[in-house]
C-alpha positions in Angstrom: 18.6 -96.6 37.2 18.8 -93.9 34.5 15.7 -91.7 34.2 15.8 -89.7 30.9 12.9 -87.5 32.0 14.7 -86.3 35.1 17.9 -85.5 33.1 15.9 -83.6 30.5 14.2 -81.4 33.2 17.5 -80.6 35.0 19.4 -80.1 31.7 17.1 -77.4 30.3 15.9 -75.9 33.5 18.3 -72.9 33.6 18.8 -72.0 29.9 19.7 -68.9 28.0 19.7 -68.1 24.3 22.9 -67.2 22.6 23.7 -66.2 19.0 26.9 -67.9 18.0 28.7 -66.8 14.9 31.2 -69.4 13.6 33.4 -69.7 10.6 32.0 -72.1 8.1 34.9 -74.5 8.5 34.3 -74.9 12.2 30.6 -75.5 11.6 31.4 -78.1 9.0 33.7 -79.9 11.5 31.0 -79.9 14.1 28.5 -81.4 11.6 31.0 -84.1 10.8 31.4 -84.7 14.6 27.6 -84.9 14.9 27.4 -87.5 12.1 30.1 -89.6 13.7 28.2 -89.4 17.0 25.0 -90.5 15.3 26.8 -93.6 14.0 28.5 -94.4 17.2 25.5 -93.8 19.5 23.0 -95.2 17.1 20.6 -92.4 17.8 19.7 -88.8 16.8 22.4 -86.2 17.6 21.8 -82.6 16.7 24.4 -80.0 15.9 23.2 -78.1 19.0 24.0 -81.1 21.2 27.5 -81.3 19.8 28.2 -77.5 20.2 26.9 -77.6 23.8 29.1 -80.6 24.6 32.2 -79.0 23.0 31.7 -75.8 24.9 31.0 -77.6 28.2 34.1 -79.9 27.8 36.2 -77.0 26.6 35.3 -75.0 29.7 36.2 -77.9 31.9 39.8 -77.7 30.5 40.0 -74.2 31.9 43.4 -72.8 31.4 44.6 -75.2 28.7 47.2 -73.3 26.7 45.7 -74.2 23.3 42.4 -72.7 24.3 44.0 -69.5 25.6 46.1 -69.3 22.4 42.9 -69.7 20.3 41.2 -66.9 22.3 44.3 -64.7 22.0 44.2 -65.1 18.2 40.5 -64.2 18.0 41.1 -61.2 20.2 43.9 -59.9 18.0 41.8 -60.4 14.9 38.9 -58.4 16.4 41.3 -55.7 17.5 42.8 -55.4 13.9 39.3 -55.2 12.3 38.2 -52.6 14.8 41.3 -50.4 14.3 40.9 -50.6 10.5 37.3 -49.4 10.8 38.3 -46.5 13.0 40.7 -45.1 10.5 39.1 -42.4 8.3 39.0 -43.6 4.8 40.7 -41.2 2.4 38.5 -41.0 -0.7 40.4 -40.4 -3.9 39.3 -37.1 -5.4 37.4 -37.7 -8.6 37.9 -35.5 -11.6 34.2 -35.0 -12.0 33.9 -33.3 -8.7 36.6 -30.8 -9.7 34.9 -30.2 -13.1 31.6 -29.5 -11.4 33.1 -26.9 -9.2 34.9 -25.3 -12.1 31.7 -25.1 -14.2 29.9 -23.3 -11.4 32.6 -20.7 -11.3 32.6 -20.2 -15.0 28.8 -20.0 -15.1 29.0 -17.2 -12.4 31.6 -15.4 -14.4 29.5 -15.4 -17.6 26.5 -14.0 -15.8 28.5 -10.9 -14.7 
């Protein structure tokens, strides 16, 4: 016999909190999935339940090539963003900065 109380205790006994940053499109797809699950299961399904299930099932697939390809794409995107942020930005020289320096010199010359 199925005892929901026992499942709940074991399911959340060893938990950790994680901040997950997702693209809006992925979050929207997960919400649609949750809505479909509500209809199919005829009960409340949260976005958190859907994300937990997707992560768990995805990890069971282990070395699935599509998952590895997705991770590789994310890795390359992060690498590109980090390399752009490490490059020193070359600020264009403004004319006002040159004029200020020139005025200072002229001012000093007038005082002499």
